[in-house]
KETOR-695050 format. One record per residue: x, y, z of N, C-alpha, C, CB in turn; residue in three letters. Coordinates in steps of 0.05 Angstrom, whole numbers, plus 32768, in hexadecimal, padded with zeros to 4 digits. Glycine has a CB too. Layout:
REM residues N
XYZXYZXYZXYZAla...
END
This chain:
REM residues 392
80167FE48001800180037FFE8011801680007FE9800A8016Met801780207FEA802D803B7FE5801A80517FE48042803A7FC7Ser802780647FF28013807B7FF1802580977FE6800480808013Val801780A37FD9802B80BD7FCF802C80D37FE5802080CE7FB1Ser803A80EC7FE3803980FC7FF38015810E7FEE8056810B7FEFAsn801B81137FD17FF7811E7FCC7FDC810D7FD57FF1811F7FAAAla7FE080F37FDE7FC980E17FE27FCA80EB7FFE7FCC80BF7FDAGlu7FE480E8800F7FE080EA802B7FD7810580377FF980E28038Val7FDB811B80217FD8813880237FB5812D80207FEC81508006Gln7FAE8125800D7F8B811D80127F80811880227F7F810D8009Gln7F8F810880337F8280F780477F81810A80627F9480DA804BIle7F9A811B805B7F95812E80767F7A8144806F7FB58143807FAla7F78814A805B7F67815F80537F508153805A7F6981698037Glu7F48813F80557F2D812E80507F1F8121806A7F338115803CAsn7F33812280817F26811C809B7F12812A80A47F36811E80ADThr7F00811D80A77EE5812F80B57EF1813E80CF7EC8811880C0Asp7EFE813080E47F0A813B80FD7F1F814A80FA7F108128810DGlu7F1C816281007F27817980FB7F468170810E7F1381958105Lys7F43816881227F5A816081327F6B814C81267F518157814BAsp7F5C8138811B7F66812681007F7B813180EA7F4B812180EFLeu7F69814780E57F78815280D07F98816680DA7F61816580C0Gln7F94817480ED7FAD817880FA7FC6816981037FA78180810AVal7FBC814F810E7FCB813D81157FD4813480F87FBE81288128Ile7FCD812D80E37FD6812480C47FED813680BD7FBE812980ACAla7FE7815380BF7FF3816580BC800F817080C47FE6816E80C0Glu8011816380E18023816380EF8033814980E5801C81658109Lys802C813B80E2803C811F80DE8046812280C18027810180E1Ile803B812D80A780458134809580578147808C803A8133808DIle8053815B80A9806F817080A6807F816B80BD8068819380A4Asn8083814F80C0809C814780D2809B815080F080B7815380C4Gly8083815780F98080816781108079814B812580678181810BGln808181508141807681378152805F813881638089812D8164Arg804F8131815F80308126816C802F81288186802981078169Ile801C81358190801F813081BD8015811D81C1800E814581D7Ser801B811B81D8800C80FB81E97FE3810381E3801780FC8220Phe7FDF811981E77FC5811881E57FB5811681C67FBF812F81F2Asp7FCB811E81B17FC5811081957FD080FA81917FCD811E817FGlu7FDA80EA81A47FE080D381A57FC080B781AF7FFA80D981BBGly7FBF80C981BE7FA680BC81D27F8C80C181B87F9E80D581F9Val7F8C80D481AB7F7A80E381927F7580C9817F7F908101817FLeu7F9380BD81777F8980AC81627F828093816D7F9B80A8814DLeu7F82808F817E7F7B807681837F5E807681907F90806A8194Phe7F54808781987F398093819B7F24809881837F3D80AD81A7Glu7F3680A5816D7F1980B081547F2C80A581437F0B80D8814ELys7F4380A381367F50809F811F7F498086810E7F6A809F8126Ala7F38808B80F87F2D806C80F07F4B805980DF7F0B807080D2Pro7F4F804980DE7F68802F80D27F71803F80B57F57800680C9Leu7F5A8044809E7F68804680897F7D806880867F4F80418073Pro7F748077809F7F84808D80A57FA0808980B37F75809D80B5Tyr7F9B807C80C27FB1807080CF7FC5805E80C17FA7806480E1Leu7FBC805180AE7FC4803F80A27FDB805180877FA7802E809AGly7FCE806180847FD18074806B7FEE808580707FB4808D8068Ala7FE8809080907FFD80A580998014809180A77FEF80BE80B2Leu8012807D80AD8029806680BC80328061809F801C804680D2Ala802C8052808E8032804B8079804D8062806B80168048806CAsn803C80768064804C808D8059806080918069803D80A68057Trp806180928084807D809A80978091808680948076809C80BAVal8083806E809080978053808B80A880528071808480388089Arg809E8057805E80A2805E804580B280768043808A80608038Glu80AD8089805780BB80A4804C80DB80A2805C80A680C68059Gln80D6808F806D80F78082807781038067806C80F6807B8099Arg80F28056806181008041805680F7802F803B81018031806BHis80E58044803C80D88036801380CA8021802180F680247FF3Gly80CD8010801280C07FF0800880D57FDE801A80C47FE77FE0Asn80EC7FE5802780FF7FD3803280F17FC88054811E7FE58033Lys80F47FAB805480ED7FA1806D80FE7F90807780D77F96806EThr81087F8C808781257F888093811C7F6980A081317FA580ADTyr81347F5880A0812A7F4380AC81467F3780B581167F31809APhe81467F2A80CE81667F1D80D481657EFC80D381747F2780F7Asn81807EF380D4817D7ED980DE818D7ED280F781847EC680CAArg81787ECC8102817D7EC8812781707EAF8134816E7EE4813CAsn81767EA8814B81687E938155816A7E96817181717E79814CPhe815B7E8F817D81517E928198815A7E7981B181317E938193His81627E8481C981717E7881DF815B7E8281F881957E8581E1Ile81497E6881FD81397E6E821A814C7E61822981197E63821FGlu81507E69824481677E5A824F81547E47826681827E71825EPro813D7E54826A81287E44827E81137E55828481347E39829AThr80F47E4B828780DE7E5B828A80D77E5C82A880C97E518279Asn80EE7E4D82B980E77E4F82D780F07E7382DD80FD7E3382ECVal80DE7E7B82EA80E27E9482F880D67E9C830780E37EA582EECys80DF7EB4831C80D37EB0833F80B77ECB833C80F57EBD8361Val80B67ED9831D80A67EE9831B80837ED9831080B67EFD8309Phe80727EEE831B805B7EE1830D80497EF18300804C7ED1831DSer80577EF782EC803D7F0682D880217F0182D080457F0682C0Cys80137F0982D47FF57EFB82C57FF57EFA82AC7FDA7F0982C9Thr80007F08829D7FF97F018289800D7EF282737FEF7F168281Phe80247EE6828A80307ECE827B80267EB58281804B7ECC827FCys802A7EA5826580217E8C825C803B7E7A826180167E8D823DSer80577E89825B806D7E7B826180777E668277807A7E8A8262Tyr80817E7C828E808D7E7782A080797E6982BB809C7E9082A4Ser80937E5982C980867E4982DC80987E4E82F580837E2982D2Arg808A7E558308809A7E61831F80A97E4E832C808A7E6E8333Leu80BE7E58833C80D77E4E834680CA7E31834E80E77E608361Tyr80B87E37836580AC7E22837380A37E0C836380977E2B8383Ala809A7E0C8348808B7DF5833C80A47DF5832880677DF98330His80BD7DF2832780CE7DF6830C80D97DDF830680E47E09830EArg80C77DC8831180C67DAB82FD80B77DA882E580BB7D93830BGlu80A67DBF82E8808C7DC382D3809F7DCE82BD806F7DDB82DEGlu80B67DDE82C080BC7DEC82A880DB7DE7829E80B67E0B82ACGly80E97DF58297810A7DED828981187DF5829181137DF28271Trp81347DF08298814C7DF9829D81667DED828981507DF382BBGlu81687E03827D817F7DFC8264819A7DFC827881817E198247Leu81AE7DE5827B81CD7DE9827B81D97DF8826C81D97DD68277Ser81F17E05827381FF7E158265820C7E07824782137E208278Met82087DEC824C821B7DD7823981FF7DD4822A822C7DB4824AAsp81ED7DD6823481D57DCE821A81CF7DED820681AE7DC0822DGlu81D67DFE821C81CB7E20820781E87E2081F481C97E4B8222Met81FF7E1381F582157E1D81EE820E7E0881D282327E1A8205Leu82037DF681D681FE7DD581C281E67DEC81AB81E57DAA81DDAsn81DA7DFB81B881C47E0281AC81D07E22819581A97E0881C7Ile81E47E27819981F07E35819382087E31817581F77E3981ACVal82137E1B818082237E07816682187DFD815D82347DF48167Lys81FC7DF2815981E77DE8814681E27DFE813381CC7DE08155Ser81F77E15813981F27E268120820A7E2A810E81E77E418127Tyr821C7E188117823D7E1C810D82337E2080EA82577DF88116Asp82427E3080DF823B7E2B80BF821E7E3280B7823F7E0D80B8Gly82117E4180C781FC7E4A80BB82007E6C80BA81E37E3F80CBLys81F97E7B80B281F57E9380AE81E47EA180BB81F27E96809BPro81E67EA380D281D97EA980E881E87EC280F381D87E9080FBIle81CF7ED880FB81EE7EF7810781E37EF8812181F07F2280F6Thr81D07EF0812F81C67EF3814C81BB7EE7815981BB7F008151Glu81BE7EDC817381B77ECB818481A87EDA819A81CC7EBC818CVal818D7ED1819D81797EE981B781747ED281C781527EFD81ABHis817D7EE181E781797ED081FD81687ED6821981917ECB8203Ile81557EC9821581437ED7822681377EC28236812D7EE88217Val81297EC6824781227EAF825F81107EB98272813B7EA58270Gly810B7EA0828680FE7EAC82A181197EB282B180E77E9482B4Gly810C7EBF82D381217EC582DC81267EBA82F381247EDB82DCVal81357EA382F281407E8E82FB81587E968313814A7E7F82E2His81577E8D832B81697E97833F81847E8B833A815F7E91835BPro81897E75833081A37E67833281B37E6E8313819D7E428338Lys819F7E7B830881B07E8282EF81AC7EA782EF81A17E6F82CEMet81C77EA7830281CC7EC6830581DB7ECE82ED81DC7ECD8321Asn81EA7EE682F981FB7F0082E8820E7EED82E0820A7F1D82FALeu821C7EE482F182367ECB82E882347EBE82E082427EBC82F3Tyr821C7EA682DE82187E9582C982197E9D82B282067E8A82C9Phe82067EB682A382037EBA8290821C7ECA828481EC7EC38290Phe82307ED5829382477EE5828A82577EC6827F82597EFC82A9Glu82597EB9829082687EA38289825D7E9A826D82687E8D829FGlu823C7E98826882337E8D824F823D7E9B823582157E8D824FLeu823F7EB0823E82377EC58226825A7EC8821882267EE98235Ile826F7EC48232828B7EC3822B828F7EA38218829E7EC5824ALys82847E92822282847E7C821282797E7681F382787E6E8220Lys825F7E8981F5825A7E9381D882657EA381C182497E9C81D8Ile827A7EB181CB82887EC481C382A07EBA81B4828E7ED581D9Lys82A67EA581CE82C57E9481C982BE7E8481AE82CF7E7A81E6Ala82A37E7681AE82A07E61819C82997E708188828F7E4C81A3His828A7E84818182817E8E816F82877EB1816E82657E848170Arg829D7EBF816B82A37ED78170828E7EEC816282BE7EDB8167Pro82867EF1814782797F04813B825C7EFA813B82847F0A8122Gly824D7EE7815082317EE5815382277EFD8164822A7ECA815FLeu82157F0D8162820A7F23816D81FC7F16818A81F67F318156His82027F1D819A81F07F1981B181DC7F2081BD81F67F1A81BEIle81BF7F2481BB81B27F3781CB81A67F2981DE81A07F4881BDLys81AC7F2E81F2819B7F1C820B81907F35822081B47F01821FGly81847F20822C81727F2D824D815D7F3F824B81857F3E8262Phe814E7F3D8256813A7F5A825F81477F678272811C7F56826DThr81347F7F8272813E7F8C828881367F7B82A881317FAC8285Ala81227F6D82A1811D7F5882B7812C7F5082C381127F4582B4Val81347F4082B281527F2D82B8815C7F3182C381637F2882AEGlu816A7F4F82B281847F5F82BE81807F6B82D3818F7F7382AELeu81697F7582DB81657F7F82FA81677F67831281467F8D82FCAsp815B7F54830881667F3E831F817A7F38832581607F29831FTyr818D7F2F830D81A87F27830681B77F3D831981AF7F2882E4Met81B37F5D831281C87F6D832881BE7F72833C81D47F858322Phe81A77F69834A819C7F73835C81AE7F60836E817C7F75835CArg81A77F40836681AE7F2A837381CC7F29837381A07F138367Lys81DC7F36836281F87F35836682017F52837382067F2E834AAla81F37F5E838481F47F72838A82077F8A837B81F77F6D839FLys82087F8E835F82167F9F835181FE7FB1834782287F91833BLeu820D7FCC833B81F97FE1832E81EF7FDD831082077FFD832FSer81DC7FE6830C81D77FE082F281F37FE782DC81BC7FF182ECVal81F87FFD82DD8214800082C9822B7FEC82D48223802182CAGlu82367FE082EA824A7FCD82EF82377FB382E282547FCB8312Asp82227FAB82E482197F8E82D8821C7F9482BE81FB7F8282DDGly820F7FA682B3820F7FAD829582277FA78288820A7FCA8290Leu82407FB4829082567FBC828982667F9A8290825E7FDB829CLys825F7F8D82A8826A7F7582AA82607F61828C825F7F6982C9Leu82477F63828682377F58827782427F598256821C7F65827DLeu82487F75825882537F79823582707F7C823382477F978226His827D7F7B824A82A07F73824082927F4F824282C57F818263Glu82887F42824B828A7F2A824482847F218226827B7F1F8255Ala82737F338221826A7F2E8201824C7F3281F882707F0F81FBGly82447F3C821182287F488207821B7F5F81F182207F51821BLeu82117F5F81DF82147F7881C781FC7F8281CA82187F7181A6Asp81E77F7C81D581D07F8F81D481BD7F8381E981C17F9181B6Ser81A77F8E81EB818E7F8581FF81757F8781F1818C7F97821BLeu81697F7581F181497F7181E881357F7D81F381407F5981EAPro811E7F8481EE810F7F9D81F480FC7F8E820A80FD7FAE81D7Gly80F87F79820E80E87F66822080E97F70823A80F27F498221Gly80D07F69825180C77F78826B80B87F8F826D80D97F7E8278Gly80BE7F9D825180AE7FB6825680947FB9826080AD7FC18241Ala807F7FA8825580657FA58250805A7FBB825380597F92825DGlu80447FC1825E803F7FE3825F804C7FF4827D80187FE9825FIle8051800A827480688017828E805B801E82A8807880358284Phe803C802B829C8031803A82B4802D802982CF8015804682ACHis8029803282E38028801F8303801180118301802680318322Pro7FF4802A82FB7FDF801382FE7FDC7FF782EC7FC6802282F9Glu7FE87FF882D67FE77FE482C57FFD7FCD82D67FEF7FEF82A4Ile80157FD982D180297FCB82DE80247FB482FA803A7FE382E7Arg80127FCA830D80087FB083217FF87FA3831C80007FB48337Glu7FE27FA2830B7FD37F9383067FE37F7C82F77FBF7F9F82FAGln7FF67F7C82DB80027F6382D5801B7F5C82D17FF97F5C82C5Ile80307F6C82E380477F5F82E880517F6F8304805B7F6182CDCys80417F6D831C80497F7D833080677F7D833D80397F788342Ala80747F67833F80857F5A834A80A07F618338807B7F3D834BAsp809B7F66832580BD7F6D831480BF7F90830F80BF7F5B82EBLys80D77F91830680E37FAC830680CD7FC482F681037FA982F5Val80CE7FD6830480B97FEC82F480C57FFA82DD80AE80058309Gly80B3800C82D680BF801C82BF80D0802F82C580AD802882AFAla80D7803182D580F0804682DE810C803A82D580F2804B8303Asp8108801D82EC8122800C82E481247FFF82CA81267FF582F6Gly810F7FFC82B781127FF1829F81247FFC829080FF7FEF8294Trp8111801D828F811F80368283813B8039828A8112804E828CLeu8146803C82A98154803E82AE8172802882A0814A804182C2Phe816D800C82A1817D80018299817E8003827F817E7FED82A0Ile816F8006826F816D800D82518188802A824D8144801A8249His817C8040825E818A8054825C81AD804C825F817D80688271Glu81A9803F827081C88039828081D88024826281C3801E82AAThr81CB8019825481DC8007824281DA8013822B81D37FE98240Ala81CC8026822281CF803C821081E88052821881B38049820FHis81ED804F822E8204806D8238821880548232820480838263Gln8218803A82348232802B8231823580218213823280128246Leu822580298208822A802281EB821E800C81D98243801E81EAGly820F800681EF81FB7FEC81E781DE7FF981D481EE7FDA820AMet81D37FF081BE81BD7FF181B381AA7FE681C881BE7FE48199His818B7FEA81C7817A7FD681D781617FDB81C781777FDC81F9Thr81517FC281C881317FCA81BA81227FD281D0811F7FB081AAAsn81087FD681CD80F07FE081DC80DA7FD081D280EB7FFF81D8Ala80CA7FCA81E580B57FB581DD80987FC681F280C07F8D81EAThr80847FBE81E580637FC181F8804F7FA981F3804E7FE081EDMet80467FA5820980397F95821180197FA0820D80447F8E822ALeu800F7F9681F47FF37FA781EE7FD67F9981EB7FF67FB481D2Tyr7FC67FA181EE7FB57F9181EB7FA47F8182027FC17F8481DEGly7FA37F8A821A7F997F7782347F877F8E82437FB77F69824CHis7F8E7F9882607F827FA582677F897FCD826F7F7B7F928276Val7FA07FCE82607FA77FEC82627F917FF8824B7FCD7FF38259Glu7F93800E82507F7E8028823F7F8E803482287F7680478256Lys7F88803F82187F91804A81FC7FA9806282097F72805B81E4Tyr7FA2806D82247FAF808582317FCE807782387F9C80918250Trp7FCC805F823C7FE3804D82507FF2804482397FD6802E8265His7FE9804282247FFB803B8209800D805182007FE8803581F0Arg8001806982038011808081F3802C808A82127FF380A281E6Ile801A80898223802D808982448047807A823D801D80758263Asp8040806082398059804C823380658058821780508028822FHis805D805E8209806D806E81E6807E808481F28051808181C9Met806B809581FF808280B4820B809780AF8216807880CA8222Glu80938094822C80AF8095823780C98088822B80AD808A824EArg80BE8081821780D4806D820E80DA808481EC80C480408208Leu80C7809081EB80CC80AA81D780E280BD81E980AB80BE81D0Arg80DC80C181FE80F280D9820A810980C8821780E480F08225Gln810B80B58219812980A3821B813480A181FD812580808228Leu8128809A81EB8131809E81D2814180BB81C38119809881C5Gln812980C881CE813780E781CD815180EB81D7812880FB81DCAsp815680DE81F1816C80EB8202818480D981FD816480ED8224Lys817E80B981EF819980AD81EF819C80A281D0819C80938207Thr818280A681C38182809581A98194807981A4818980A98193Gly818E806A81BF8197804A81BA8188803D81B981A5803C81C8Gly8172803B81AC8158802C81A681598022818B813D803D81A8Phe81588007818281578003816981408002815F81627FF08163Asn812D7FF6816981117FF2816580FB7FF58173810E7FE08161Thr80E37FF8817480C77FF2818480C07FDF817880B080058185Phe80B37FD0818B80AB7FB48181808C7FAA819B80CF7F9B8183Ile80757FB68191805C7FB1819D805B7F8F819E80437FBF818APro804D7F8581B580477F6E81B5802C7F5B81BD80587F6981C1Leu80247F5581AE80087F5281B580017F4081D07FFC7F46819BLys7FF17F4081E37FF07F3681F57FD87F1A81E77FE97F4C820CPhe7FE27F0381F57FCE7EE681E87FCF7EDD82017FD97ECD81CDArg7FB37ED182077FA37ECF82197FA17EB082247F8B7EDA820FAsn7FB77EA582177FAF7E83821A7FC07E7482367FBD7E6F81F7Lys7FBA7E6B82427FC27E5E825E7FCC7E75826E7FD97E44825CAsp7FBB7E8882777FCF7E9A82867FBA7EA5829D7FDD7EB58270Asn7FBC7EB682AF7FAA7EC082C67F997ECD82B57FB77ED382DDAsp7FA37EDF82A37F8F7EF482907F7C7EE082747FAB7F11827DMet7F777ECE827C7F6E7EC482647F517ED0825C7F6D7EA58265Ser7F457ED382757F2A7EE582727F2C7EF8825E7F227EF4828ATyr7F407F0982637F477F21824C7F477F1E822D7F627F29824FVal7F307F2182207F327F1E82037F437F2D81F87F1B7F2281F5Pro7F547F2281DB7F6E7F2881CD7F667F3E81BF7F7A7F1181B9Glu7F7C7F4D81BA7F727F65819E7F6D7F5F81897F827F778195Ser7F577F6681767F577F5D81587F6E7F65814F7F417F678146Thr7F6C7F5E81307F727F64811B7F807F7D81197F5E7F61810DVal7F627F89811E7F5F7FAC81107F6E7FB981227F3E7FBD810FVal7F667FAE81447F707FBB815E7F937FBA81537F677FA58180Glu7F9C7FA681427FB37FAA81487FC27FB881317FBC7F928150Asp7FBD7FB4811E7FBE7FC681067FC07FE5810A7FA77FC180F7Met7FB07FF3811F7FAF800B81297FC6800D81387F9780118136Arg7FCD800481557FDE7FFE815D8004800581547FD47FE9815CLeu80007FEF813B80167FF1812F801C8015812180147FD8811ATyr8002801681158002802E8103800B8049811B7FDD803280F1Ala7FFD80478132800180618144801F805A814A7FEA80648163Ile802580488151803E8047815B80568053814A8041802D8160Ser804D804B812D805D805B811F805E8076811A805D8053810EArg804380838124803F80A08121804A80B08136802480A68120Leu8049809F814F804D80B28166807280AD816E803480A78184Tyr807D8091816A809C808C817280AA8093815C80A6806E817CMet80A980B0815B80B380BC814080D280BD813E80A780DA813DAsp80E280B7815D80FB80B48153810A80968158810B80CB815FAsn80F78088815280FF806B815180FB805E813280EC80598168Phe81148055812D810E805D8110810680408102812A806C8101Ser810C802A810F80FC8011810F80E4800A811E810B80018116His80CE7FFE810E80BC7FEF811A80B87FDA811680AA7FF48118Leu80B17FC4813380B87FAA8127809B7F91812980D67F9E813BLys809A7F83811D80807F778121808B7F5E8123806A7F7A810CAla808C7F4E813780927F30813C80807F18813980997F2E8153Tyr80867F11811C80727EFE810F806B7EED812180797EF080F8Trp80807ED3813280717EC7813F80547ED1815180827EBE8149Pro805B7EE38158803C7EEC816D802C7EF08159803A7F0A8185Met802A7F04814180107F03813680097EEB811E800C7F1F812BLeu80197EDD811880147EC880FC80207EDB80E57FED7EBE80F4Gly80287ECD80D980377ED580B580247EEF80AB80317EB48096Arg800C7EDF80AA7FFA7EF980957FF27F0A80A37FDF7EF18084Gln7FF07F0E80B77FED7F2780CD80067F3680CB7FE97F1D80EEAsn80177F2980D080357F3780CD803A7F4480B7804B7F2580CFAla80307F36809D80367F4C807D80237F62807F80307F3B805AGln80097F5C808D7FF57F77809180037F8B80A07FD87F7380A3Leu80127F8C80B580197FA180C2802A7FB080B380237F9B80D9Thr803E7F9F809E804A7FAF808C803D7FC7807880537F9C807DLeu80247FCB807C80147FE1806880127FEB80897FF07FD8804ESer80177FF680A0800F800280B18027800980C37FFA7FF480BAPhe8037800780B48053801580C0806D800A80CB804D802480D4Gly80667FED80C9807D7FDC80C880937FD980BD80797FCE80C4Val80A57FD880C580BE7FD080B080D37FBE80B980CD7FEA80A7Asn80D37FAA80C380E97F9880D380C87F7F80DF81017FB380F8Asp80D17F6380D280BB7F4E80D780D47F4180EE80AD7F3680B6Leu80E97F4880FB80F37F3B8113810F7F2280F780CD7F26812CAsp81077F0480FF81207EF680F681157EE680F381387EF28102Gly811E7ECB80EE811F7EAC80EB81197E9F80FE81367EA180E4Thr81217EB2811681197EA1812B811F7E88813481057E9F8129Ile811C7E728128811C7E588131810E7E56814E813A7E4D8131Asp81007E2C814480F27E2E815D80F07E29817C80E67E288157Asp81087E35817E810B7E2B81A081007E4A81AD81347E2181ACSer80F27E5D819A80E67E6781AE80C77E6381AF80EE7E8281ADThr80C47E6281D580AC7E5781DB80977E6981E980B07E4181EALys809D7E7D81E680947E96820280777EA081ED80B57EBB820BIle80777E9D81D3805B7EA781C6804A7E9281BC80607EB881AETyr80577E7581B680467E5B81B380377E5281C180517E4A81B0Ser80457E5681E580407E4A81FD80247E6081FE805C7E4B8217Met80267E7181F5800A7E8D81FC7FF87E8B81E780147EB381FAAla7FF97E7781D17FE17E7481BB7FEB7E8381A27FC27E8181C6Gly7FFC7E8A81A280037E9A818D7FFB7E958173801A7E9C818CSer80027E9381647FF77E8F813E800C7E7E81377FF77EAF8124Glu80177E79813B80387E70813180477E59814980507E93812FGlu803D7E38814380427E2B8157805A7E23815C80347E1A8158Gln80687E20814380877E1D813880927E3E812C80877E02811BArg809A7E46813A80A57E69813580B87E65812480B37E7B814FPro80B97E59811280D97E5080FC80CD7E5980E880E77E2C80F5Thr80E57E6D80D380DE7E7280B680FD7E6D80AF80CE7E9380ADLeu80FE7E62809981167E658088811B7E80807C81167E538074Ser81327E88807D813B7EA3805D81257E9C804F815F7EA08045Thr81247E90804181117E8B802680F97E94802A810D7E6D801CAla80EC7E8A803E80D07E91805280CB7EAF805980D17E838070Gln80DB7EB3806480DA7ECE807080E07EE0805780F07ED28089Leu80EE7EDC804280F17EEC802580D47EED801981077EDC800FVal80D07ED1801680B37ED1800A809E7EE3801180A87EBB8010Ser809A7EDF803B80877EEC803C80857F09803880817EE5804ELeu80A07F1C803A80A47F2D8034809C7F3A801780B57F2A803BIle80A37F2D8009809F7F337FEA80837F277FDD80B87F257FD9Lys807F7F1B7FEF80547F187FEA80497F357FE9803D7F07800EGln804C7F457FF680457F567FFF80527F717FED80497F53801AVal80637F6C7FD980767F827FCC80847F917FD6806D7F917FC0Arg80937F867FF880A47F98800580BE7F8B7FF780A27F998027Arg80D67F977FFF80F47F8B7FF980FA7F79800B810C7F9E7FF9Glu81027F6A8009810B7F5C801F81297F5F802A81067F428018Pro81307F6F8039814E7F75804081597F6B805D81527F95803FVal816A7F52805D817A7F4D807481877F5D808581897F41806DGlu81877F6680A2819B7F6E80AB81AB7F6880C381967F8080AAArg81BF7F7180D381C27F6580E481B67F71810081DA7F6080E3Asp81BE7F73811A81AE7F7A812E81A87F99813481B97F6E8144Thr81BA7FA3812981C17FC3813281B57FCF810E81F17FCA813DLeu81AB7FC580FE81A47FC880E981AF7FD280CB81977FD280F0Tyr81CB7FC680CB81D97FC880BC81CD7FB380A681F37FC780C7Asn81D37FBC808F81CA7FA8807481D57F94806A81C97FB3805EGlu81CE7F84806B81EA7F6C806581D67F67804581EF7F438085Ile81C37F60803981B37F59802481A47F58801C81B07F4F801FLys819D7F658005817B7F687FFE81777F5F7FEF816C7F7D7FF9Asn815C7F497FF2815C7F377FE5813E7F3D7FCC815D7F1E7FFATyr81417F547FC581257F557FB5812C7F4F7F9681167F757FB8Thr813F7F4A7F8C81477F397F7781547F1F7F7D81557F467F67Asp81537F117F8F815C7EF57F8F81437EE17F89816A7EEE7FA9Val814E7ED17F83812F7EBA7F7B81307EA77F9481347EA07F57Asn81167EA67F9881107E917FB381217E7C7FAE80EF7E847FB7Leu81247E717F90812B7E547F8A81467E5C7F99812C7E477F67Thr81527E687F8A81757E717F9481767E697FB5817D7E9D7F91Glu81677E7E7FC3816A7E7D7FE381617E687FE6815E7E917FF4Ile81547E4B7FE2814D7E397FEC81697E267FE381307E327FE4Glu81747E247FCB81877E107FC781A47E1E7FCD81857E037FA9Met81AC7E317FD281BE7E417FDE81C57E3C7FF781B77E577FDDAsn81CF7E32800781DD7E27802681ED7E40802F81F57E088023Pro81F07E54802281F87E74802F81E27E84803582097E87801AAla81CA7E7B803081B67E88803681A17E78804A81AB7E90801CTyr81AD7E67805181A07E58806481AA7E4A807F81977E488056Asn
END
């Protein structure tokens, strides 16, 4: 869905709501929209209006390019000391026999299973396990780097890090320095959920709060590490809670510029303590992605996590501001499959990802973790990708 400058200007002028006209004009002129205007978009803006504007902004920045990377996940454990009501994944430490705990050798064997394959990133996140402490993960990181020095290690949510640092009696800065020097390259965005305390109290009362999460990411940025940012949406929050969350991230990005991408994460209601909460509709999902693109004006990249949404809905987001579909993932990821996501075996080959992007007339571009472009697959034949070991 390509939108020309003239067409987007017409959308702004033809909107019946005067306040939506003003917002559209601000976006077209590259001006920042306010908190109240962000809430207004949720309350009043029709989907075609949002989609046209968000896609226009996306194409102004990235054209038709849609990024992906070749990555795999390691989830050390789903045993956790915290009890988040939205979580279908973790098992309390008191019932750890119901979960899994990978040894260091088992995790290293996962890394070794990708020897000779053109993977650029390993993503390490899991539950908060008392015995998998800071020094355990320091050793794991060192061993991964010793085995494969060029592999980018993106690991540990702010929730995991907060617990590790407190248990080790180290400051955030000293703890991050220790892991960074061991070989940790960047942080994922998990654990942010919704920042506002009245929602946090309902869904994740016992883990690190918004200020702690933001401080860990700010400190990482100051140390030269890039990080991601997420938001868990579609449960008990109101529209203004979403904008409050985005606003706090936008302010920190103004300050540090250290965030790579913003990743909205859809709440899934299978087998958790919030199963009574209905999931958001596809229309609501697309509205959320579009508004994220319009509000998060200092985030260059907006990512849709395809295992969470399903492949077809992920394709749809590419017309609502999204320019990144994450990566090949590989099937060790259980966080969303256990919560009832569309993808029960979240693995795509390079050819499948390229095909997914080409089907909606976008340009597939492989990137590294920091969005350096590795290869544009627009003119590469799918059969060539499938047959060539260098692509798989």
